[in-house]
Every structure is written in C-alpha cells, then in structure tokens.
C-alpha positions in Angstrom: 77.7 97.1 76.4 80.1 94.9 74.4 81.5 91.9 76.2 85.1 93.1 76.2 84.3 96.4 78.0 84.6 96.2 81.8 82.6 98.8 83.7 84.1 100.3 86.8 81.6 102.3 88.9 82.4 105.0 91.4 79.9 106.8 93.6 80.8 110.3 94.8 79.0 113.2 96.4 80.8 115.6 94.1 83.3 115.4 91.2 86.1 117.0 93.3 86.3 113.8 95.4 87.9 112.1 92.4 90.9 114.4 92.5 93.6 115.2 95.0 92.5 118.3 96.7 96.1 119.2 97.7 97.3 119.2 94.1 97.5 122.9 92.8 97.8 121.8 89.2 95.3 122.8 86.5 92.4 120.5 86.3 93.7 118.5 83.3 97.0 117.8 85.1 95.6 117.0 88.5 96.4 113.8 90.3 93.6 111.5 91.2 92.8 111.1 94.9 94.8 108.1 96.3 91.7 106.2 97.4 90.0 106.8 94.1 93.0 105.6 92.2 93.4 102.5 94.3 89.7 101.7 93.9 89.8 102.1 90.1 93.1 100.1 89.7 92.0 97.3 92.0 88.7 96.9 90.0 90.7 97.1 86.8 92.9 94.2 87.9 89.9 92.0 88.4 89.1 92.0 84.7 90.9 90.0 81.9 93.7 91.7 80.0 91.8 91.8 76.8 89.1 94.0 78.3 88.9 97.8 77.8 87.4 99.9 80.6 84.6 102.3 81.1 84.5 104.4 84.3 81.0 105.4 85.4 81.0 108.2 87.9 77.7 108.4 89.8 77.3 111.9 91.3 74.6 113.2 93.7 74.3 116.5 91.8 75.5 118.1 88.6 79.2 119.1 88.5 80.4 122.5 87.2 80.1 122.4 83.4 83.8 123.1 82.8 84.9 120.2 85.1 82.4 117.8 83.7 83.6 118.4 80.1 87.3 117.8 81.1 86.9 114.9 83.5 87.6 112.2 80.8 90.7 114.0 79.6 92.0 114.5 83.1 91.5 110.8 84.1 93.1 109.6 80.8 96.0 112.1 81.2 96.6 110.9 84.8 96.8 107.2 83.9 98.8 108.0 80.8 101.4 109.7 83.0 101.3 106.7 85.4 102.0 104.4 82.4 104.9 106.6 81.3 106.3 106.4 84.9 106.1 102.6 84.9 107.8 102.5 81.5 110.6 104.7 83.0 110.9 102.4 86.0 111.0 99.4 83.7 113.9 101.0 81.7 115.8 101.8 85.0 115.3 98.2 86.2 116.6 96.8 82.9 119.6 99.1 83.1 120.3 98.0 86.7 119.9 94.4 85.5 122.5 94.9 82.8 124.9 96.5 85.3 124.3 93.8 87.8 124.8 91.1 85.2 128.1 92.6 84.1 129.3 92.9 87.7 128.1 89.4 88.5 129.7 87.8 85.5 133.1 89.5 86.2 132.9 88.4 89.8 131.9 84.9 88.9 134.7 84.7 86.4 137.1 86.0 89.0 135.9 83.4 91.6 136.2 80.5 89.1 139.6 81.7 88.0 140.9 81.9 91.6 139.3 78.5 92.3 141.5 77.0 89.6 144.6 78.1 91.5 143.6 76.9 94.9 144.8 73.3 94.4 148.2 74.7 93.5 148.4 76.7 96.8 146.6 74.4 99.2 146.1 70.7 99.4 143.6 68.1 100.5 140.2 68.9 102.0 141.1 72.6 102.5 141.7 73.1 98.8 138.3 71.4 98.0 136.5 73.6 100.5 138.0 76.8 99.3 137.5 75.8 95.6 133.8 75.0 96.2 133.3 78.1 98.4 134.6 80.3 95.6 132.4 78.6 93.1 129.3 79.1 95.3 130.3 82.7 96.1 130.6 83.4 92.4 127.1 82.0 91.6 125.5 83.8 94.5 126.8 87.0 93.0 124.6 86.2 90.0 121.5 86.0 92.2 120.4 89.6 91.7 120.8 89.9 87.9 118.9 86.6 87.5 116.2 87.8 89.8 115.8 91.0 87.8 115.7 89.2 84.4 113.5 86.3 85.6 111.1 87.8 88.0 111.3 91.5 88.8 110.3 92.9 85.4 106.9 91.2 85.2 105.0 93.3 87.7 106.3 96.6 86.2 105.4 95.5 82.7 101.9 94.4 83.8 101.3 97.6 85.7 102.4 99.6 82.7 100.0 97.7 80.4 97.2 98.2 83.0 97.8 101.9 83.2 97.9 102.1 79.4 94.5 100.4 79.2 93.1 102.8 81.9 94.5 105.8 79.9 92.2 104.7 77.1 89.1 104.3 79.1 85.8 106.1 78.4 84.5 108.1 81.4 80.8 108.8 81.9 79.2 111.0 84.5 75.9 109.7 85.7 73.4 111.9 87.6 70.4 110.8 89.6 67.2 110.6 87.5 
C-alpha cells in the first residue's frame, strides 16, 4: 500500500451494521450508522491531511451481491453529502459573520460618536467613566464577528475537507479465508 494511503479497518458481522437500519432510503442514499460513522471519522482524524483513505470492511460472511457491489458508492455518497452540508454550514457562518460585523461596526461607531459628546454634557470623572464605558461597550460588540472570522470557521473548514477526503476513499470488503 502506498505511504499516503491510510487504512481504516472495520469488523462487522454483516454489511447491514454499517448503515442506519431506521433509514428507509434506497441503499445508495442510506445514512451510515452513527457509531460506524463516528468510528470511521475518528480514525480518519488520526491521519495526516495529505493522506487518502481506504476503508477495509471485514465481514464474517458474504453479503448480498447487490449490496456488496454498491457499498463503495453508498459510503462515498454519504460522505459527499456530509461534505456538502459542512460547506453549507460554512457559508451560513460567513453570512452570519458579515451581518454581525456590520451590526458591530455600526454599534461601535455609535458608541464612539456618543463618547465624543459626553465631555460636553458631563464633567470630571463621570465624563471619563461614561466615555471609557461607551468605548469598551462598542468594542465588546465586535467580539462575535471577530470570533467568527478568527476562530469559528476553522473547524467547519477542516471537517468539510475531511469529509471530502472520505468521499473519495476506496472501500474493500474482506471475507474470512
């Protein structure tokens, strides 16, 4: 196996354990079982970002022929849909960030503008406290947009990239000898 291929191995009694039994969708559109997905994703996170994946499914007995032939397409489709969902979440977060930034900037400008009039209305220590309070309040309003643009987008972007890599993975079924 080439060095940049990471092997993820899953041992199951039957192929049906890989998929959510409550999902009435056709086989290709079926969701993975929550535990199976968590296992695959957690192992995938252990490998470097430049590695592609191979999923080796060890079964106790042969699966139905129609299911065995479509398992790779079903797994790839599932992770492809998950990648699209993360891409959509990322877009929503960026839109929320733009809206928050606009609101925060308007609020900050308003606070700074009001802060300039405080010395004309009040005097002494009270004017200084009110001026500084308005300045701090305006910058606190910028907290959320800065958090979105500095920190919140990374996990979504990384998850999207991971799901895209999982959507390309080769899937092999291995039966006992």
